C-alpha positions as CSV (number, residue, x, y, z in Angstrom):
1,A,11.5,8.7,-6.2
2,E,14.9,7.2,-5.6
3,I,15.2,6.1,-9.0
4,A,14.1,9.5,-10.6
5,A,16.3,11.4,-8.2
6,S,19.4,9.3,-9.2
7,L,18.7,9.8,-13.2
8,L,18.0,13.6,-13.3
9,N,19.7,16.7,-12.4
10,Q,18.3,18.0,-8.9
11,E,18.1,21.6,-10.2
12,R,15.5,20.6,-12.8
13,L,13.5,18.2,-10.6
14,T,11.2,18.6,-7.8
15,I,10.0,15.3,-6.0
16,I,6.7,15.8,-4.2
17,S,5.4,13.4,-1.5
18,G,2.0,13.0,-2.2
19,Q,-0.7,13.6,0.8
20,P,-3.3,11.0,1.7
21,L,-6.3,11.1,-0.9
22,P,-9.3,13.2,0.5
23,A,-12.8,12.1,0.0
24,G,-14.2,13.4,-3.4
25,W,-11.0,13.2,-5.5
26,S,-9.6,10.7,-8.0
27,G,-6.6,9.6,-7.4
28,K,-4.9,11.2,-10.6
29,L,-6.4,14.7,-10.3
30,W,-5.3,14.7,-6.4
31,A,-1.9,14.3,-7.7
32,V,-2.2,16.9,-10.4
33,H,-3.6,19.3,-7.8
34,Q,-0.8,18.9,-5.5
35,G,1.5,19.6,-8.3
36,L,-0.3,22.6,-9.5
37,M,0.0,24.0,-6.2
38,Q,3.9,24.1,-6.3
39,P,5.7,27.3,-6.5
40,E,7.1,26.3,-10.0
41,A,3.7,25.7,-11.5
42,Q,2.4,28.8,-9.6
43,N,4.8,31.0,-11.6
44,A,4.9,29.1,-15.0
45,D,3.5,30.5,-18.2
46,Y,2.4,27.1,-19.3
47,I,2.0,23.6,-17.4
48,L,2.5,20.4,-19.2
49,L,0.2,17.7,-17.9
50,T,1.4,14.2,-19.0
51,D,0.9,10.6,-18.3
52,A,4.2,8.7,-16.8
53,D,3.9,6.1,-19.6
54,I,4.5,9.1,-22.4
55,E,8.0,9.4,-24.0
56,H,8.2,12.8,-25.4
57,A,10.8,13.7,-28.2
58,S,13.2,16.4,-27.1
59,A,11.4,19.1,-29.4
60,H,7.9,18.0,-28.5
61,V,7.2,20.6,-25.6
62,A,8.6,23.4,-27.7
63,T,6.4,22.4,-30.6
64,L,3.3,22.4,-28.2
65,V,4.4,26.0,-26.8
66,R,4.8,27.2,-30.3
67,E,1.4,26.1,-31.4
68,A,-0.1,27.6,-28.2
69,E,1.6,30.9,-28.6
70,A,0.8,31.2,-32.4
71,S,-2.8,30.8,-32.1
72,G,-3.5,32.1,-28.7
73,R,-4.5,28.7,-27.3
74,D,-5.1,28.2,-23.6
75,L,-5.0,24.3,-24.1
76,V,-3.1,22.3,-26.7
77,S,-3.6,18.5,-26.6
78,E,-2.4,15.7,-28.5
79,M,-3.2,12.2,-29.1
80,V,0.0,10.4,-28.7
81,H,0.9,7.4,-30.9
82,L,-0.5,4.5,-28.9
83,H,1.8,1.3,-28.3
84,C,0.5,-1.0,-31.3
85,S,2.6,-4.2,-31.4
86,A,1.1,-7.0,-29.5
87,P,-1.5,-8.9,-31.6
88,A,-4.4,-7.7,-29.4
89,E,-3.0,-4.1,-30.1
90,R,-2.7,-4.6,-33.9
91,A,-6.4,-5.7,-33.9
92,L,-8.2,-3.2,-31.4
93,I,-5.9,-0.1,-30.7
94,P,-6.5,1.6,-34.1
95,A,-10.2,1.6,-33.6
96,F,-9.8,3.4,-30.2
97,I,-8.4,6.3,-32.1
98,F,-11.1,6.1,-34.6
99,F,-13.8,6.1,-32.3
100,F,-12.4,8.8,-30.2
101,Q,-12.2,11.1,-33.2
102,M,-15.9,10.3,-33.8
103,L,-16.8,11.4,-30.2
104,Y,-14.7,14.2,-30.4
105,P,-14.0,15.5,-34.0
106,F,-10.8,17.5,-33.9
107,A,-11.9,20.3,-36.1
108,W,-15.1,20.8,-33.7
109,V,-12.9,20.9,-30.9
110,A,-10.9,23.8,-31.9
111,D,-13.9,25.6,-33.3
112,P,-15.0,28.4,-30.9
113,R,-18.6,28.3,-32.2
114,R,-18.9,24.8,-31.2
115,T,-19.7,23.1,-27.7
116,V,-17.8,20.1,-28.4
117,A,-14.8,20.0,-26.1
118,G,-12.0,17.4,-25.8
119,A,-8.6,16.5,-25.0
120,A,-6.0,13.6,-24.5
121,G,-4.8,13.3,-21.2
122,G,-1.4,11.9,-22.4
123,T,-0.5,15.3,-23.6
124,M,-1.9,18.7,-22.4
125,L,-0.2,21.9,-22.4
126,V,-2.3,24.5,-20.5
127,R,-1.8,27.9,-20.0
128,R,-1.6,28.7,-16.4
129,T,-3.9,31.7,-16.3
130,A,-6.5,29.4,-18.1
131,L,-6.1,27.1,-15.1
132,E,-6.7,30.0,-12.8
133,R,-9.7,30.9,-14.5
134,V,-11.4,27.5,-14.0
135,D,-10.1,27.0,-10.5
136,G,-7.4,24.5,-11.4
137,V,-8.7,21.0,-11.3
138,R,-11.0,21.3,-8.2
139,R,-14.1,21.5,-10.1
140,I,-13.8,18.3,-12.0
141,R,-11.7,16.5,-9.1
142,H,-14.1,13.4,-9.1
143,H,-14.0,13.1,-12.8
144,L,-12.7,9.7,-14.3
145,I,-12.6,11.0,-18.0
146,D,-10.4,14.3,-16.4
147,D,-8.8,15.2,-19.7
148,C,-11.9,15.9,-21.5
149,A,-13.6,17.5,-18.3
150,L,-10.8,19.9,-18.2
151,A,-11.2,20.8,-21.7
152,R,-14.9,21.6,-21.3
153,Q,-14.2,23.7,-18.1
154,I,-11.6,25.8,-20.3
155,K,-13.7,26.2,-23.3
156,S,-16.9,27.0,-21.6
157,S,-14.9,29.7,-19.9
158,G,-14.1,31.4,-23.2
159,G,-10.7,29.8,-23.6
160,K,-9.2,28.3,-27.0
161,I,-8.4,24.9,-27.3
162,W,-6.9,22.3,-29.8
163,L,-6.6,18.7,-30.0
164,G,-4.6,16.8,-32.7
165,H,-2.3,13.8,-33.4
166,A,1.2,13.8,-31.8
167,E,4.1,12.8,-34.2
168,L,6.7,13.6,-31.3
169,A,5.1,11.5,-28.4
170,R,4.4,8.0,-27.9
171,S,3.0,5.6,-25.2
172,L,5.0,3.0,-24.0
173,R,2.3,1.3,-22.1
174,V,1.6,-2.2,-23.5
175,Y,-1.8,-4.0,-23.8
176,A,-0.7,-7.7,-23.6
177,D,-4.0,-9.2,-24.5
178,W,-7.6,-8.4,-25.4
179,R,-8.5,-8.5,-21.7
180,E,-6.4,-5.4,-20.8
181,I,-8.0,-3.4,-23.7
182,W,-11.4,-4.7,-22.6
183,N,-10.9,-3.5,-19.1
184,M,-9.4,-0.2,-20.4
185,I,-12.7,0.5,-22.0
186,A,-14.8,-0.7,-19.4
187,R,-13.4,1.5,-16.8
188,T,-14.8,4.8,-18.3
189,A,-17.3,3.8,-21.3
190,Y,-20.4,3.9,-18.9
191,V,-19.1,7.3,-17.5
192,Q,-19.0,8.7,-21.0
193,L,-22.6,7.9,-21.7
194,G,-23.7,9.7,-18.3
195,H,-24.5,6.5,-16.4
196,S,-27.6,6.5,-18.4
197,P,-29.4,3.3,-19.1
198,L,-31.4,5.0,-22.0
199,T,-28.4,6.4,-23.3
200,L,-26.7,2.9,-23.5
201,L,-30.0,1.5,-25.2
202,G,-29.3,4.0,-27.9
203,C,-25.8,3.3,-28.1
204,I,-26.4,-0.5,-28.5
205,A,-29.2,0.4,-31.2
206,G,-27.0,2.9,-32.9
207,M,-23.9,0.5,-33.1
208,G,-26.1,-2.3,-34.4
209,L,-27.7,-0.3,-37.0
210,L,-24.3,1.2,-38.0
211,Y,-22.0,-1.8,-37.8
212,V,-24.4,-5.1,-37.6
213,A,-26.9,-4.5,-40.1
214,P,-24.8,-3.7,-43.0
215,V,-22.8,-7.2,-42.3
216,L,-26.1,-9.1,-42.2
217,L,-27.7,-7.6,-44.9
218,T,-24.8,-8.0,-47.2
219,L,-24.4,-11.6,-46.1
220,L,-28.3,-12.5,-46.2
221,G,-30.0,-9.8,-48.2
222,H,-30.9,-9.8,-51.8
223,G,-30.9,-7.2,-54.7
224,L,-30.7,-3.5,-54.0
225,T,-30.8,-4.4,-50.1
226,R,-27.5,-6.2,-50.3
227,V,-25.9,-3.7,-52.8
228,F,-26.5,-0.8,-50.4
229,A,-25.5,-2.9,-47.5
230,S,-22.4,-3.7,-49.1
231,A,-21.6,-0.1,-50.1
232,T,-22.2,0.9,-46.4
233,W,-19.8,-1.7,-45.2
234,L,-17.3,-0.3,-47.7
235,M,-17.6,3.3,-46.7
236,M,-16.9,2.5,-43.1
237,A,-13.7,0.6,-44.4
238,I,-12.8,3.5,-46.4
239,A,-13.3,5.8,-43.5
240,F,-11.1,3.7,-41.2
241,Q,-8.1,3.7,-43.6
242,P,-6.3,7.0,-42.4
243,T,-6.2,5.6,-38.9
244,L,-5.0,2.2,-40.0
245,R,-2.2,4.0,-42.4
246,R,-1.1,5.8,-39.0
247,Y,-0.7,2.6,-37.1
248,G,0.8,0.7,-40.0
249,R,-2.1,-1.8,-40.6
250,S,-3.2,-3.5,-43.5
251,P,-5.9,-1.8,-45.3
252,L,-7.9,-5.1,-45.2
253,W,-8.4,-4.4,-41.4
254,G,-11.0,-1.9,-42.7
255,G,-13.2,-4.9,-43.4
256,A,-12.9,-6.0,-39.8
257,L,-14.3,-2.8,-38.3
258,P,-17.8,-3.9,-37.5
259,G,-16.3,-7.0,-35.6
260,V,-13.9,-4.5,-33.5
261,A,-17.0,-2.3,-32.9
262,M,-18.7,-5.0,-31.3
263,F,-15.8,-5.8,-29.1
264,Y,-16.1,-2.2,-28.1
265,L,-19.8,-2.3,-27.5
266,G,-19.5,-5.3,-25.4
267,A,-16.9,-3.7,-23.1
268,T,-19.4,-0.8,-22.9
269,V,-22.1,-3.0,-21.6
270,A,-19.7,-4.7,-19.3
271,S,-18.9,-1.2,-18.0
272,A,-22.6,-0.3,-17.3
273,F,-22.9,-3.9,-15.7
274,R,-19.7,-3.1,-13.5
275,H,-21.3,0.2,-12.3
276,H,-24.7,-1.2,-11.4
277,M,-22.8,-3.9,-9.4
278,G,-21.1,-1.3,-7.6
279,R,-17.8,-1.9,-9.3
280,G,-17.6,1.2,-11.8
281,G,-14.7,3.2,-12.5
282,G,-12.3,0.6,-11.0
283,W,-8.5,1.6,-11.3
284,K,-5.2,0.3,-9.6
285,N,-7.3,-1.4,-7.0
286,R,-9.5,1.5,-6.0
287,T,-13.3,1.8,-7.1
288,Y,-14.7,5.2,-7.6
289,P,-18.3,6.1,-6.7
290,E,-20.4,8.1,-8.7
291,A,-19.7,12.0,-8.6
292,P,-21.2,13.8,-5.5
293,S,-24.3,15.5,-6.2
294,H,-22.8,19.1,-4.8
């Protein structure tokens, strides 16, 4: 707080001393809630929810507001450009974006006829009236995947949402090695599966069919089996190309997607194991239990 106060004009900065964390709240959402209760937020047309490790270009917020105003959106969210310089990041981070888009197809998120709702917590511009309609973040106070939970609340209340890629914002967070990326995935992957062992088994079977079988059949199969398996491997590599270009990676990384997918699957299984060992949802030396039933 002292550093922030020394760097910025006090007329434009309000520093809030956080209150102790109540039961049933995640730490982040309790902090967000306290911010939303401030007079500045109560009187604003829009509120920007962003992570502390995001760098915004000077025109970024204005661009988000223009998008919201032009299309009448209640939530405009962008997947910021993630840090991708360390060796582990170059190998594994582009796939994070690729799989995120598979879970939350951006066009489906923006389509009011579809129930799919998603957002990226690094940048979320929210209309204040939409937040009031869903009671702020109180209803999702225990959620660890809070960005998508808020998007679902707003869309299900009749709000219009939009999700895209940021060109004017980037993450400064560095994942120094594969362990840090593994832990980032394992923290919430089983939450994404609804803590369901059956869903986890389906995920293992599906990922095996999509990513392992084509490789094994290409290497070990014969005749048409090998031909179709090779074509499948090639198609997944082609589908990965737009994400690789966005992050300046070689097109050859497309062929490595099956191996990267197995890394993500392994982290998902580890997430389930941690949950059933009572260590699920761990973040910054705090372990969050399952959501309360009420």
